[in-house]
N, C-alpha and C positions, 0 to 999 in steps of 0.2 A: 697506449696512444695518448699524447698530450695535445689538447686542442687549445688554440689561442682564443679563449672565451672573451678576453678583454676587448679585442678588436673585431671580433666576429659580429656581423650585422645580419639581421633577419633579411630574407629575400625581399626586395622592394615590392614585388607584386602582392606578397602577403602582408607586408608591413603597412603599405599605403593603400592597398585595394580593399574595397568593401566586400565582405563575404556575403553572397546572396544565394548560396545553395538552398534548394527547395522551391525556388520560383520556377514557373513553367514557361514564362514568356520574357523576352528581352525588355518589354515595356515595364514589367514588374521589377526587373533587375535595375533598370535605369532609375525608376522612381525610388526604389529602396536606397540607392546610392546618392540621391539628391541631385541627379543630373537631368531631370525632366524639364529643363528650360529650353527655350527655342532660340534660334539665331535668325537674324534678318539680313537681307541684302539691301544695303543703304547707299543712296547716291553720295558722291563726294563733291564738296564745294571748296573753292578757294576764295580768298577775300583780298581785294586789291587795296592800295593805299588810301583810296577814297571810301573804303568801308563797304564796297559793293561785292556781292557774292556772284560767282559764276560756277556752273556745274561742269565738272570734268567729264567729258563724254566717254562712255563705255568703260568707266572704272567705278567700282563699288567696293564698299567695305563690308566684311562679314562681322556682325556685332551681336553679342549676347544681349537679348532684350531685357534681361533682369539686371545684370551688372554693368552693362554698357562697355564691357571689355571688347576691344577690336582685335580680331584674330587674324585677319589677313585682307589683302586687296585682290580683287578678282575682276575678270572681264564680264561682258554682258551675257555671255552664254553659260556662265557658271550657275549651277542649280544647287543651292544649299540643301543639305539633307539633315533633318532634325534627329537628335539622339534617339528619340522614341521610335523613329522609323528605320534608322540605319541598319539595325541588326534583326529586324522582325522577320525577314525572309528565312532565318534559321529556326524560327519557332516550331516549325513542323518537325524538325529533328529533335528538339527538346521534348515535344509532346509524345513522340514515339520512343523516347529514351535513348536515341542515338548519341545525344550529347547531354551534358548537365551544366547549366550556367553556374559558375562558381565564384568569380570575383569580377568587380567592376571598378574602374577608377578613371582619373583624368590627370592631365599635366598642363602646366602653364595656364592656370586659371580656366581650364575647359577647352583650350584650343584643340587638344587631342583627347578623345574619349575612347577607352578600351574595355573590352569584355573578354574574359577568359572562360572558355567552356571545355570541360573535361570529357574525353571519350571514355566510355565505361570499361573497356578491356585494356588492362595494363599488360606489359610483356616483360620478360626477364632475360637479361644478357647472360649467355652461357647457362640458361635455366637455373640461375643462382638466385635464391630468394633475397639476398642482400643487394642484388643488382636489378631491382624492379624499377621499371620506367612507366610513368603515367603520361599518356599522350594528351596534348591540349591543342585547341584551336584558339588563337589570339586574334580577335577582330578589332579593328581600329578605324574609327571615324575621325577624320581631320576637318577642322573648320578653317584651316589656314590657306585654303585655295588650291591644295595640291591634288587631292583625290577625295572621292566620296567615302570609299571603304576599301581597306586592304585586309586580307586574311592571311595569317601566318600559322604554320604548323610547328609545334615545338614540343620536344620530349623533355620531361622533368624527372630527374633521378630522385626517388622518394627519400632515401636515407639522408640526403644532404640538401634537397630542394635546389639543385643546380639546374638551370635552364641550359640544356646541352647544345641545342642547335636551333636554327630558325629557317624555315623555307617559306617563301611567299607563293600563294596561289595566284591564279589569274586575277587581275584587278577587276573589281565590280564597278562598272561605269555609272556616272550620275544619271544618264538617260534611263537606266534600268529602274531607278527609283521614281523618276518622273511619271512613269506609266504603271507603277506597281498596283494601283488599286484595280485596274482592269485586266491585268495579266497575271492572275493568281497561278495558273499552271506553269507559266514561265518561272515564277519565283520558286515554286516547289522543285522544278527541274534544276534550277540553279543551286538550291540547297543540296540536293542529292549529288550534283556534280562536285561541289566543294567537299562534301563528305567522302566521296570516292577518291578524290585527289589526296585527301588527308590519309586515308587508309593505305594508299599506295606508298606515300612518303614514309609512313611509319613501318611498313613491311620492309622497304628498302633500308631504312635506318637500322632496323634490328640486324639485318645481314651485315651492314657496315660496322656496327658496334661489336658484334660477335667477332669479326675479323680483328678489330683493334684489341679486343680483350684476349686474343690468343697470341698476339705478337709482342715481344719484349722490345722496349726502346733501349738500344745499346748505350752504355754509359758514354761512349765516345761520340754519340750523336746528340746528347742532351743539350749542349750549348748551341748547336746548330738549330735544334728545335726551338729553343727559347728565342734565338735571334729571329727566326721566321715568325714566331708568334707575336713578337713585339716590333716587327717591322724594321729589323736591323739587317745589314749585309750578313749573309750566312757565315762568312769566315771571320766576323768581328770577334775579338777576344774580350773577356770580361773587363779587363783593365781600361779598355777604350770606350766603355759605355758611360753615358750620363748617369748621375746618381739615381734619379727617379726610376730609370729603366732597370738599372742594376738591382735596386731594392725590390722592384716588381718581380724580376726573375728569381731573386733569392726567396721571395715569398712562395712562388710556385714550387720551387725545389723543396721548401719546407713542407708544403701541403701534400706533396707526393708521399711524404712519410707520415704526416699527422692529420691529413684531411679526413672529413667525415666519411667513414666507410672504406677508406683507402688502406686500412690494415687487413682487408680481406685477402687471404693468401692466394685466392684464385686469380686475382688481377694484379698482384703486387708487381711493380716494375713494368707493367704493360703500357702500351700506347693508350689504352682506355683509361688507365690510372692517371697518366699525364694530362689527358684531355679533361678529366674531371678536376684535376688540380687547377688547371687554368680556369675552368668554369667556376670553381669555388672562389678563386681569387677575384674574378670580375664581378660575381654576383654578391659576394659576402664581405670582401675586404677592400677592394679598390675604392678610392675616394673620387666622387664625381662632383665637380665644382658647379655652383650656380646659386642665384639668389634664393631660389625655392628648393630646399633640400629634397623634398619628395619628388618634384619634377626632375631634378638632376639625376637622382638615383634611378627612377623609372626609365627615363630617356636613355641614360647611359647603359643600363643593363639589358633593356628590352629592344631598343631601337638604335642605339648609338655606338660609342666607342667600345663598350664591352662586347657587343655582338661582333664587331670587326676583329677583335682580339681572338675570340673563340673560333671564328671562321678561319683565320690564319692558322691557328693551331690544328684544327681539324683537317684543313687542306694539306698541310705539310705532312701530317701523319699518314694520310691516305695516299700521298704521292711517293712516299719513301720506297726506295728500292731494297 
């Protein structure tokens, strides 16, 4: 197996995220990563030609009180959630070892803060030691005015650090945090609910992955699969593709043969192998543009374009007749 080490990139969440394994609370994790600053909800003013200021009614900026970075514009009912508060309802799961806080990071100067927590029990596709999957919960607090907290469930293939899928749990609303100091039992129940949803997702995912690992992708369907993955008409031929799309497809076809762990004879040529080739491309080779490289790579692989590419690949493979 020949691996393209020159262009291979470490997974962004390990490259840019701060390792915090060993901490027992989200507060410790946030402090360890240097993200224990607060945001404030600040009135917005305009200034007329005479130099007079007037407050804009019902509009506020969310601002980092240390750096003065402005993360978003919100309405009067928006309740900012501080980083040290956002993930604390999950601490009961850490303390009883249902999860282990592992990495913490941020993008765009702190506009989005994320915590990755590992569930302790990995699982194996086809009971194969080379196909071991670690289940993670990815918790995200946004200061951009869109939501207080989102939680995603994501399986990571150990041999290659591919983030294979992402499923979102029910959104945790701002009002939940506004009253959290007096509703401890509600917070504990919410944590258990999130954990239960995660376990169900991973059980379902194991069944889905086993199915993909038992089915070969026929050679005459490979181009159709790639077209679906990269958002092209299914009947488009390679000669009609734009050069960046064609190069991306060629890289995936290369990775099916040379990707990390894809020389495993138990999965060679299977739909599972093709899904992993796509995931390795998006997580370790695809270039994501942006002024801030770390933010571009984290956003692209964990929340943006890369997620969409993997979802298209997975959906096509599962829907094949």
